[in-house]
N, CA, C, O and the ligand as a Tripos MOL2 file, in Angstrom:
@<TRIPOS>MOLECULE
protein
  265   263    67     0     0
PROTEIN
NO_CHARGES

@<TRIPOS>ATOM
      1 N         100.0550   80.3570  105.4660 N.3       1 MET1
      2 CA        100.0670   80.4680  106.9270 C.3       1 MET1
      3 C         101.4930   80.3620  107.4530 C.2       1 MET1
      4 O         102.4100   79.9760  106.7280 O.2       1 MET1
      5 N         101.6610   80.7030  108.6910 N.am      2 GLY2
      6 CA        102.9720   80.5890  109.3050 C.3       2 GLY2
      7 C         103.9120   81.7380  108.9840 C.2       2 GLY2
      8 O         105.1310   81.5760  109.0420 O.2       2 GLY2
      9 N         103.3620   82.8960  108.6450 N.am      3 LYS3
     10 CA        104.2020   84.0420  108.3430 C.3       3 LYS3
     11 C         104.0390   85.1570  109.3910 C.2       3 LYS3
     12 O         104.4520   86.2920  109.1530 O.2       3 LYS3
     13 N         103.4610   84.8470  110.5090 N.am      4 GLU4
     14 CA        103.1850   85.8750  111.5120 C.3       4 GLU4
     15 C         104.4390   86.5000  112.1130 C.2       4 GLU4
     16 O         104.3700   87.5480  112.7560 O.2       4 GLU4
     17 N         105.5920   85.8510  111.9010 N.am      5 SER5
     18 CA        106.8290   86.4010  112.4230 C.3       5 SER5
     19 C         107.2800   87.6430  111.6650 C.2       5 SER5
     20 O         108.2570   88.2830  112.0530 O.2       5 SER5
     21 N         106.5740   87.9930  110.5820 N.am      6 ASN6
     22 CA        106.9190   89.2110  109.8500 C.3       6 ASN6
     23 C         106.4440   90.4740  110.5630 C.2       6 ASN6
     24 O         106.7960   91.5840  110.1630 O.2       6 ASN6
     25 N         105.6520   90.3120  111.6100 N.am      7 TYR7
     26 CA        105.1690   91.4830  112.3270 C.3       7 TYR7
     27 C         106.2670   92.0410  113.2270 C.2       7 TYR7
     28 O         106.9250   91.3200  113.9770 O.2       7 TYR7
     29 N         106.4350   93.3470  113.1180 N.am      8 VAL8
     30 CA        107.4000   94.0370  113.9730 C.3       8 VAL8
     31 C         106.6980   95.2040  114.6690 C.2       8 VAL8
     32 O         105.5980   95.6050  114.2900 O.2       8 VAL8
     33 N         107.3470   95.7240  115.6710 N.am      9 ARG9
     34 CA        106.7420   96.8160  116.4200 C.3       9 ARG9
     35 C         106.8160   98.1350  115.6460 C.2       9 ARG9
     36 O         107.7930   98.4280  114.9570 O.2       9 ARG9
     37 N         105.7450   98.9160  115.7880 N.am     10 VAL10
     38 CA        105.7270  100.2700  115.2410 C.3      10 VAL10
     39 C         106.2830  101.2040  116.3120 C.2      10 VAL10
     40 O         105.7960  101.2320  117.4420 O.2      10 VAL10
     41 N         107.3040  101.9630  115.9430 N.am     11 MET11
     42 CA        108.0270  102.8050  116.8940 C.3      11 MET11
     43 C         107.8850  104.2840  116.5330 C.2      11 MET11
     44 O         107.6780  104.6370  115.3720 O.2      11 MET11
     45 N         108.0000  105.1330  117.5410 N.am     12 ILE12
     46 CA        108.1930  106.5670  117.2940 C.3      12 ILE12
     47 C         109.3970  107.0210  118.1150 C.2      12 ILE12
     48 O         109.9110  106.2820  118.9540 O.2      12 ILE12
     49 N         109.8250  108.2260  117.8610 N.am     13 HIS13
     50 CA        110.8860  108.7950  118.6820 C.3      13 HIS13
     51 C         110.2650  109.7180  119.7150 C.2      13 HIS13
     52 O         109.5040  110.6210  119.3670 O.2      13 HIS13
     53 N         110.5800  109.5000  120.9610 N.am     14 CYS14
     54 CA        110.1270  110.3890  122.0260 C.3      14 CYS14
     55 C         110.7010  111.7840  121.7850 C.2      14 CYS14
     56 O         111.9150  111.9420  121.6620 O.2      14 CYS14
     57 N         109.8250  112.8080  121.7170 N.am     15 PRO15
     58 CA        110.3300  114.1610  121.4430 C.3      15 PRO15
     59 C         111.0810  114.7620  122.6300 C.2      15 PRO15
     60 O         111.7870  115.7590  122.4760 O.2      15 PRO15
     61 N         110.9350  114.1730  123.7940 N.am     16 VAL16
     62 CA        111.6130  114.6900  124.9810 C.3      16 VAL16
     63 C         113.0080  114.0890  125.1130 C.2      16 VAL16
     64 O         113.9820  114.8110  125.3290 O.2      16 VAL16
     65 N         113.1020  112.7720  124.9850 N.am     17 THR17
     66 CA        114.3750  112.0870  125.2000 C.3      17 THR17
     67 C         115.0600  111.6950  123.9010 C.2      17 THR17
     68 O         116.2490  111.3780  123.8960 O.2      17 THR17
     69 N         114.3200  111.7160  122.8020 N.am     18 GLY18
     70 CA        114.8740  111.3010  121.5210 C.3      18 GLY18
     71 C         115.0160  109.8000  121.3680 C.2      18 GLY18
     72 O         115.5610  109.3190  120.3740 O.2      18 GLY18
     73 N         114.5310  109.0660  122.3420 N.am     19 ARG19
     74 CA        114.6570  107.6100  122.2810 C.3      19 ARG19
     75 C         113.5420  106.9990  121.4480 C.2      19 ARG19
     76 O         112.4540  107.5660  121.3430 O.2      19 ARG19
     77 N         113.8090  105.8600  120.8650 N.am     20 GLY20
     78 CA        112.7790  105.1170  120.1640 C.3      20 GLY20
     79 C         111.8930  104.4080  121.1840 C.2      20 GLY20
     80 O         112.3940  103.7280  122.0790 O.2      20 GLY20
     81 N         110.5960  104.5650  121.0510 N.am     21 ILE21
     82 CA        109.6610  103.9140  121.9660 C.3      21 ILE21
     83 C         108.6140  103.1570  121.1670 C.2      21 ILE21
     84 O         108.2420  103.5780  120.0720 O.2      21 ILE21
     85 N         108.1390  102.0460  121.7050 N.am     22 PRO22
     86 CA        107.1010  101.2800  121.0010 C.3      22 PRO22
     87 C         105.7310  101.9240  121.1770 C.2      22 PRO22
     88 O         105.3880  102.3880  122.2640 O.2      22 PRO22
     89 N         104.9580  101.9470  120.1080 N.am     23 THR23
     90 CA        103.6280  102.5640  120.1570 C.3      23 THR23
     91 C         102.5640  101.5980  120.6440 C.2      23 THR23
     92 O         101.4440  102.0020  120.9590 O.2      23 THR23
     93 N         102.9160  100.3220  120.7040 N.am     24 GLY24
     94 CA        101.9180   99.3130  121.0500 C.3      24 GLY24
     95 C         101.2830   98.6720  119.8330 C.2      24 GLY24
     96 O         100.5840   97.6650  119.9470 O.2      24 GLY24
     97 N         101.5230   99.2510  118.6730 N.am     25 LEU25
     98 CA        101.0420   98.6470  117.4360 C.3      25 LEU25
     99 C         102.1150   97.7390  116.8560 C.2      25 LEU25
    100 O         103.3070   97.9280  117.0950 O.2      25 LEU25
    101 N         101.6730   96.7630  116.0990 N.am     26 THR26
    102 CA        102.5940   95.9920  115.2930 C.3      26 THR26
    103 C         102.1340   96.0650  113.8450 C.2      26 THR26
    104 O         100.9620   96.3230  113.5680 O.2      26 THR26
    105 N         103.0510   95.8390  112.9370 N.am     27 ALA27
    106 CA        102.7320   95.9330  111.5150 C.3      27 ALA27
    107 C         103.6390   94.9970  110.7440 C.2      27 ALA27
    108 O         104.7110   94.6060  111.2060 O.2      27 ALA27
    109 N         103.1780   94.6540  109.5630 N.am     28 GLU28
    110 CA        103.9940   93.8760  108.6350 C.3      28 GLU28
    111 C         104.6890   94.8390  107.6940 C.2      28 GLU28
    112 O         104.0510   95.7370  107.1430 O.2      28 GLU28
    113 N         105.9640   94.6680  107.5070 N.am     29 ALA29
    114 CA        106.7190   95.5780  106.6500 C.3      29 ALA29
    115 C         106.1140   95.6500  105.2500 C.2      29 ALA29
    116 O         106.1100   96.7080  104.6210 O.2      29 ALA29
    117 N         105.6080   94.5230  104.7740 N.am     30 SER30
    118 CA        105.1150   94.4740  103.3950 C.3      30 SER30
    119 C         103.8010   95.2260  103.2180 C.2      30 SER30
    120 O         103.4580   95.6050  102.0980 O.2      30 SER30
    121 N         103.0550   95.4510  104.3080 N.am     31 THR31
    122 CA        101.7660   96.1290  104.1890 C.3      31 THR31
    123 C         101.7500   97.4800  104.8780 C.2      31 THR31
    124 O         100.7640   98.2110  104.7830 O.2      31 THR31
    125 N         102.8370   97.8270  105.5750 N.am     32 TRP32
    126 CA        102.8750   99.0720  106.3500 C.3      32 TRP32
    127 C         102.6670  100.3040  105.4850 C.2      32 TRP32
    128 O         101.9320  101.2170  105.8620 O.2      32 TRP32
    129 N         103.3170  100.3300  104.3200 N.am     33 GLN33
    130 CA        103.2690  101.5270  103.4920 C.3      33 GLN33
    131 C         101.8490  101.8930  103.0940 C.2      33 GLN33
    132 O         101.5100  103.0730  103.0090 O.2      33 GLN33
    133 N         101.0270  100.8980  102.8530 N.am     34 ALA34
    134 CA         99.6780  101.1440  102.3670 C.3      34 ALA34
    135 C          98.6540  101.2020  103.5040 C.2      34 ALA34
    136 O          97.4640  101.4130  103.2720 O.2      34 ALA34
    137 N          99.1220  101.0170  104.7020 N.am     35 ARG35
    138 CA         98.1880  100.9250  105.8200 C.3      35 ARG35
    139 C          97.8080  102.3110  106.3390 C.2      35 ARG35
    140 O          98.6970  103.0910  106.6800 O.2      35 ARG35
    141 N          96.5200  102.6410  106.4100 N.am     36 PRO36
    142 CA         96.1340  103.9350  106.9320 C.3      36 PRO36
    143 C          96.2510  103.9690  108.4530 C.2      36 PRO36
    144 O          95.7750  103.0680  109.1440 O.2      36 PRO36
    145 N          96.8830  105.0080  108.9580 N.am     37 ILE37
    146 CA         97.0520  105.1840  110.3960 C.3      37 ILE37
    147 C          96.5670  106.5850  110.7470 C.2      37 ILE37
    148 O          97.0560  107.5650  110.1850 O.2      37 ILE37
    149 N          95.6280  106.6910  111.6520 N.am     38 GLY38
    150 CA         95.1440  107.9980  112.0870 C.3      38 GLY38
    151 C          96.0000  108.5500  113.2100 C.2      38 GLY38
    152 O          97.1110  108.0820  113.4590 O.2      38 GLY38
    153 N          95.4660  109.5460  113.8740 N.am     39 LEU39
    154 CA         96.1710  110.1310  115.0120 C.3      39 LEU39
    155 C          96.0550  109.1930  116.2120 C.2      39 LEU39
    156 O          94.9640  108.7380  116.5580 O.2      39 LEU39
    157 N          97.1690  108.9190  116.8250 N.am     40 ASN40
    158 CA         97.2160  108.0210  117.9710 C.3      40 ASN40
    159 C          97.8900  108.7110  119.1470 C.2      40 ASN40
    160 O          98.5470  109.7410  118.9930 O.2      40 ASN40
    161 N          97.7160  108.1310  120.3080 N.am     41 ARG41
    162 CA         98.4380  108.5980  121.4850 C.3      41 ARG41
    163 C          99.1140  107.4090  122.1370 C.2      41 ARG41
    164 O          98.5950  106.2930  122.1060 O.2      41 ARG41
    165 N         100.2690  107.6520  122.7250 N.am     42 VAL42
    166 CA        101.0090  106.5950  123.3890 C.3      42 VAL42
    167 C         101.5200  107.1130  124.7270 C.2      42 VAL42
    168 O         101.9880  108.2470  124.8360 O.2      42 VAL42
    169 N         101.4220  106.2670  125.7300 N.am     43 SER43
    170 CA        102.0130  106.5730  127.0310 C.3      43 SER43
    171 C         103.4880  106.2170  126.9560 C.2      43 SER43
    172 O         103.8410  105.0490  126.8000 O.2      43 SER43
    173 N         104.3410  107.2130  127.0670 N.am     44 CYS44
    174 CA        105.7540  107.0450  126.7630 C.3      44 CYS44
    175 C         106.5050  106.4170  127.9410 C.2      44 CYS44
    176 O         106.4760  106.9470  129.0510 O.2      44 CYS44
    177 N         107.1780  105.2880  127.6960 N.am     45 PRO45
    178 CA        107.9400  104.6520  128.7730 C.3      45 PRO45
    179 C         109.2380  105.3950  129.0950 C.2      45 PRO45
    180 O         109.8460  105.1620  130.1400 O.2      45 PRO45
    181 N         109.6580  106.2860  128.2030 N.am     46 ALA46
    182 CA        110.9240  106.9940  128.3970 C.3      46 ALA46
    183 C         110.7620  108.2270  129.2730 C.2      46 ALA46
    184 O         111.5970  108.4820  130.1410 O.2      46 ALA46
    185 N         109.6910  109.0000  129.0550 N.am     47 CYS47
    186 CA        109.5290  110.2560  129.8000 C.3      47 CYS47
    187 C         108.2270  110.3220  130.5830 C.2      47 CYS47
    188 O         107.9670  111.3030  131.2790 O.2      47 CYS47
    189 N         107.4080  109.2800  130.4710 N.am     48 LYS48
    190 CA        106.1650  109.1630  131.2470 C.3      48 LYS48
    191 C         105.0760  110.1390  130.8300 C.2      48 LYS48
    192 O         104.0840  110.3010  131.5410 O.2      48 LYS48
    193 N         105.2480  110.7880  129.6910 N.am     49 GLN49
    194 CA        104.2140  111.6810  129.1850 C.3      49 GLN49
    195 C         103.4120  110.9710  128.1020 C.2      49 GLN49
    196 O         103.7530  109.8690  127.6710 O.2      49 GLN49
    197 N         102.3310  111.6340  127.6700 N.am     50 ILE50
    198 CA        101.5250  111.1160  126.5710 C.3      50 ILE50
    199 C         101.9330  111.8610  125.3020 C.2      50 ILE50
    200 O         101.9290  113.0910  125.2670 O.2      50 ILE50
    201 N         102.2800  111.1150  124.2760 N.am     51 HIS51
    202 CA        102.6350  111.7410  123.0020 C.3      51 HIS51
    203 C         101.5800  111.4070  121.9650 C.2      51 HIS51
    204 O         101.1490  110.2610  121.8360 O.2      51 HIS51
    205 N         101.1730  112.4320  121.2270 N.am     52 ALA52
    206 CA        100.3260  112.2080  120.0570 C.3      52 ALA52
    207 C         101.2370  111.9480  118.8600 C.2      52 ALA52
    208 O         102.2640  112.6050  118.6900 O.2      52 ALA52
    209 N         100.8460  110.9850  118.0410 N.am     53 TRP53
    210 CA        101.6620  110.6860  116.8640 C.3      53 TRP53
    211 C         100.7490  110.2500  115.7310 C.2      53 TRP53
    212 O          99.6340  109.7780  115.9530 O.2      53 TRP53
    213 N         101.2350  110.4130  114.5390 N.am     54 SER54
    214 CA        100.5450  109.9100  113.3580 C.3      54 SER54
    215 C         101.5780  109.2380  112.4650 C.2      54 SER54
    216 O         102.7660  109.1990  112.7860 O.2      54 SER54
    217 N         101.1180  108.7200  111.3600 N.am     55 LYS55
    218 CA        101.9850  107.8350  110.5890 C.3      55 LYS55
    219 C         103.3320  108.4480  110.1840 C.2      55 LYS55
    220 O         104.3390  107.7410  110.2190 O.2      55 LYS55
    221 N         103.3960  109.7310  109.8010 N.am     56 PRO56
    222 CA        104.7140  110.2760  109.4290 C.3      56 PRO56
    223 C         105.7270  110.2580  110.5680 C.2      56 PRO56
    224 O         106.9300  110.3250  110.3200 O.2      56 PRO56
    225 N         105.2710  110.1710  111.7860 N.am     57 ASP57
    226 CA        106.1800  110.1200  112.9460 C.3      57 ASP57
    227 C         106.7200  108.7230  113.1910 C.2      57 ASP57
    228 O         107.7060  108.5530  113.9080 O.2      57 ASP57
    229 N         106.0890  107.7340  112.6080 N.am     58 ALA58
    230 CA        106.3400  106.3590  112.9800 C.3      58 ALA58
    231 C         107.2790  105.6580  112.0120 C.2      58 ALA58
    232 O         107.3850  106.0260  110.8420 O.2      58 ALA58
    233 N         107.9520  104.6480  112.5200 N.am     59 HIS59
    234 CA        108.7590  103.7710  111.6700 C.3      59 HIS59
    235 C         108.6880  102.3680  112.2580 C.2      59 HIS59
    236 O         108.3160  102.1890  113.4170 O.2      59 HIS59
    237 N         109.0400  101.3940  111.4680 N.am     60 LEU60
    238 CA        109.0300  100.0250  111.9380 C.3      60 LEU60
    239 C         110.3400   99.7170  112.6490 C.2      60 LEU60
    240 O         111.4120  100.1550  112.2310 O.2      60 LEU60
    241 N         110.2320   98.9640  113.7170 N.am     61 GLU61
    242 CA        111.4340   98.5900  114.4750 C.3      61 GLU61
    243 C         112.4230   97.8920  113.5640 C.2      61 GLU61
    244 O         112.0670   96.9930  112.8020 O.2      61 GLU61
    245 N         113.6590   98.3180  113.6550 N.am     62 GLY62
    246 CA        114.7000   97.7340  112.8190 C.3      62 GLY62
    247 C         114.8690   98.4370  111.4890 C.2      62 GLY62
    248 O         115.7940   98.1310  110.7370 O.2      62 GLY62
    249 N         113.9700   99.3900  111.1860 N.am     63 ALA63
    250 CA        114.0760  100.1640  109.9480 C.3      63 ALA63
    251 C         114.2430  101.6310  110.3110 C.2      63 ALA63
    252 O         113.4040  102.2000  111.0090 O.2      63 ALA63
    253 N         115.2990  102.2320  109.8500 N.am     64 GLY64
    254 CA        115.4830  103.6620  110.0760 C.3      64 GLY64
    255 C         115.8780  104.0070  111.4850 C.2      64 GLY64
    256 O         115.4520  105.0270  112.0260 O.2      64 GLY64
    257 N         116.6790  103.1740  112.0750 N.am     65 GLY65
    258 CA        117.2300  103.5070  113.3890 C.3      65 GLY65
    259 C         116.3750  103.0330  114.5450 C.2      65 GLY65
    260 O         115.4590  102.2310  114.3660 O.2      65 GLY65
    261 N         116.6780  103.5310  115.7280 N.am     66 SER66
    262 CA        116.1070  103.1300  117.0070 C.3      66 SER66
    263 C         116.6150  101.7490  117.3510 C.2      66 SER66
    264 O         116.2620  101.2040  118.3970 O.2      66 SER66
    265 ZN        108.4590  110.6450  125.7410 Zn       67 ZN67
@<TRIPOS>BOND
     1     1     2 1
     2     2     3 1
     3     3     4 2
     4     3     5 am
     5     5     6 1
     6     6     7 1
     7     7     8 2
     8     7     9 am
     9     9    10 1
    10    10    11 1
    11    11    12 2
    12    11    13 am
    13    13    14 1
    14    14    15 1
    15    15    16 2
    16    15    17 am
    17    17    18 1
    18    18    19 1
    19    19    20 2
    20    19    21 am
    21    21    22 1
    22    22    23 1
    23    23    24 2
    24    23    25 am
    25    25    26 1
    26    26    27 1
    27    27    28 2
    28    27    29 am
    29    29    30 1
    30    30    31 1
    31    31    32 2
    32    31    33 am
    33    33    34 1
    34    34    35 1
    35    35    36 2
    36    35    37 am
    37    37    38 1
    38    38    39 1
    39    39    40 2
    40    39    41 am
    41    41    42 1
    42    42    43 1
    43    43    44 2
    44    43    45 am
    45    45    46 1
    46    46    47 1
    47    47    48 2
    48    47    49 am
    49    49    50 1
    50    50    51 1
    51    51    52 2
    52    51    53 am
    53    53    54 1
    54    54    55 1
    55    55    56 2
    56    55    57 am
    57    57    58 1
    58    58    59 1
    59    59    60 2
    60    59    61 am
    61    61    62 1
    62    62    63 1
    63    63    64 2
    64    63    65 am
    65    65    66 1
    66    66    67 1
    67    67    68 2
    68    67    69 am
    69    69    70 1
    70    70    71 1
    71    71    72 2
    72    71    73 am
    73    73    74 1
    74    74    75 1
    75    75    76 2
    76    75    77 am
    77    77    78 1
    78    78    79 1
    79    79    80 2
    80    79    81 am
    81    81    82 1
    82    82    83 1
    83    83    84 2
    84    83    85 am
    85    85    86 1
    86    86    87 1
    87    87    88 2
    88    87    89 am
    89    89    90 1
    90    90    91 1
    91    91    92 2
    92    91    93 am
    93    93    94 1
    94    94    95 1
    95    95    96 2
    96    95    97 am
    97    97    98 1
    98    98    99 1
    99    99   100 2
   100    99   101 am
   101   101   102 1
   102   102   103 1
   103   103   104 2
   104   103   105 am
   105   105   106 1
   106   106   107 1
   107   107   108 2
   108   107   109 am
   109   109   110 1
   110   110   111 1
   111   111   112 2
   112   111   113 am
   113   113   114 1
   114   114   115 1
   115   115   116 2
   116   115   117 am
   117   117   118 1
   118   118   119 1
   119   119   120 2
   120   119   121 am
   121   121   122 1
   122   122   123 1
   123   123   124 2
   124   123   125 am
   125   125   126 1
   126   126   127 1
   127   127   128 2
   128   127   129 am
   129   129   130 1
   130   130   131 1
   131   131   132 2
   132   131   133 am
   133   133   134 1
   134   134   135 1
   135   135   136 2
   136   135   137 am
   137   137   138 1
   138   138   139 1
   139   139   140 2
   140   139   141 am
   141   141   142 1
   142   142   143 1
   143   143   144 2
   144   143   145 am
   145   145   146 1
   146   146   147 1
   147   147   148 2
   148   147   149 am
   149   149   150 1
   150   150   151 1
   151   151   152 2
   152   151   153 am
   153   153   154 1
   154   154   155 1
   155   155   156 2
   156   155   157 am
   157   157   158 1
   158   158   159 1
   159   159   160 2
   160   159   161 am
   161   161   162 1
   162   162   163 1
   163   163   164 2
   164   163   165 am
   165   165   166 1
   166   166   167 1
   167   167   168 2
   168   167   169 am
   169   169   170 1
   170   170   171 1
   171   171   172 2
   172   171   173 am
   173   173   174 1
   174   174   175 1
   175   175   176 2
   176   175   177 am
   177   177   178 1
   178   178   179 1
   179   179   180 2
   180   179   181 am
   181   181   182 1
   182   182   183 1
   183   183   184 2
   184   183   185 am
   185   185   186 1
   186   186   187 1
   187   187   188 2
   188   187   189 am
   189   189   190 1
   190   190   191 1
   191   191   192 2
   192   191   193 am
   193   193   194 1
   194   194   195 1
   195   195   196 2
   196   195   197 am
   197   197   198 1
   198   198   199 1
   199   199   200 2
   200   199   201 am
   201   201   202 1
   202   202   203 1
   203   203   204 2
   204   203   205 am
   205   205   206 1
   206   206   207 1
   207   207   208 2
   208   207   209 am
   209   209   210 1
   210   210   211 1
   211   211   212 2
   212   211   213 am
   213   213   214 1
   214   214   215 1
   215   215   216 2
   216   215   217 am
   217   217   218 1
   218   218   219 1
   219   219   220 2
   220   219   221 am
   221   221   222 1
   222   222   223 1
   223   223   224 2
   224   223   225 am
   225   225   226 1
   226   226   227 1
   227   227   228 2
   228   227   229 am
   229   229   230 1
   230   230   231 1
   231   231   232 2
   232   231   233 am
   233   233   234 1
   234   234   235 1
   235   235   236 2
   236   235   237 am
   237   237   238 1
   238   238   239 1
   239   239   240 2
   240   239   241 am
   241   241   242 1
   242   242   243 1
   243   243   244 2
   244   243   245 am
   245   245   246 1
   246   246   247 1
   247   247   248 2
   248   247   249 am
   249   249   250 1
   250   250   251 1
   251   251   252 2
   252   251   253 am
   253   253   254 1
   254   254   255 1
   255   255   256 2
   256   255   257 am
   257   257   258 1
   258   258   259 1
   259   259   260 2
   260   259   261 am
   261   261   262 1
   262   262   263 1
   263   263   264 2
@<TRIPOS>SUBSTRUCTURE
     1 MET1         2 RESIDUE 1 A MET
     2 GLY2         6 RESIDUE 1 A GLY
     3 LYS3        10 RESIDUE 1 A LYS
     4 GLU4        14 RESIDUE 1 A GLU
     5 SER5        18 RESIDUE 1 A SER
     6 ASN6        22 RESIDUE 1 A ASN
     7 TYR7        26 RESIDUE 1 A TYR
     8 VAL8        30 RESIDUE 1 A VAL
     9 ARG9        34 RESIDUE 1 A ARG
    10 VAL10       38 RESIDUE 1 A VAL
    11 MET11       42 RESIDUE 1 A MET
    12 ILE12       46 RESIDUE 1 A ILE
    13 HIS13       50 RESIDUE 1 A HIS
    14 CYS14       54 RESIDUE 1 A CYS
    15 PRO15       58 RESIDUE 1 A PRO
    16 VAL16       62 RESIDUE 1 A VAL
    17 THR17       66 RESIDUE 1 A THR
    18 GLY18       70 RESIDUE 1 A GLY
    19 ARG19       74 RESIDUE 1 A ARG
    20 GLY20       78 RESIDUE 1 A GLY
    21 ILE21       82 RESIDUE 1 A ILE
    22 PRO22       86 RESIDUE 1 A PRO
    23 THR23       90 RESIDUE 1 A THR
    24 GLY24       94 RESIDUE 1 A GLY
    25 LEU25       98 RESIDUE 1 A LEU
    26 THR26      102 RESIDUE 1 A THR
    27 ALA27      106 RESIDUE 1 A ALA
    28 GLU28      110 RESIDUE 1 A GLU
    29 ALA29      114 RESIDUE 1 A ALA
    30 SER30      118 RESIDUE 1 A SER
    31 THR31      122 RESIDUE 1 A THR
    32 TRP32      126 RESIDUE 1 A TRP
    33 GLN33      130 RESIDUE 1 A GLN
    34 ALA34      134 RESIDUE 1 A ALA
    35 ARG35      138 RESIDUE 1 A ARG
    36 PRO36      142 RESIDUE 1 A PRO
    37 ILE37      146 RESIDUE 1 A ILE
    38 GLY38      150 RESIDUE 1 A GLY
    39 LEU39      154 RESIDUE 1 A LEU
    40 ASN40      158 RESIDUE 1 A ASN
    41 ARG41      162 RESIDUE 1 A ARG
    42 VAL42      166 RESIDUE 1 A VAL
    43 SER43      170 RESIDUE 1 A SER
    44 CYS44      174 RESIDUE 1 A CYS
    45 PRO45      178 RESIDUE 1 A PRO
    46 ALA46      182 RESIDUE 1 A ALA
    47 CYS47      186 RESIDUE 1 A CYS
    48 LYS48      190 RESIDUE 1 A LYS
    49 GLN49      194 RESIDUE 1 A GLN
    50 ILE50      198 RESIDUE 1 A ILE
    51 HIS51      202 RESIDUE 1 A HIS
    52 ALA52      206 RESIDUE 1 A ALA
    53 TRP53      210 RESIDUE 1 A TRP
    54 SER54      214 RESIDUE 1 A SER
    55 LYS55      218 RESIDUE 1 A LYS
    56 PRO56      222 RESIDUE 1 A PRO
    57 ASP57      226 RESIDUE 1 A ASP
    58 ALA58      230 RESIDUE 1 A ALA
    59 HIS59      234 RESIDUE 1 A HIS
    60 LEU60      238 RESIDUE 1 A LEU
    61 GLU61      242 RESIDUE 1 A GLU
    62 GLY62      246 RESIDUE 1 A GLY
    63 ALA63      250 RESIDUE 1 A ALA
    64 GLY64      254 RESIDUE 1 A GLY
    65 GLY65      258 RESIDUE 1 A GLY
    66 SER66      262 RESIDUE 1 A SER
    67 ZN67       265 GROUP 0 **** ****
């Protein structure tokens, strides 16, 4: 117990602004790779549109930029 701080935000890049935006999901880096993620939608705080995304679009905050 006491390892909940390993959770980080799941991010995508807004295709309009190119900015990293949070998807609203959180994940643990150690389990992210094996975690199944279907098609999701996110209300984008950067451009105010709805973006559809799936796991190949996503990265964990602090990993791979943003
Ligand atoms: Zn956007």
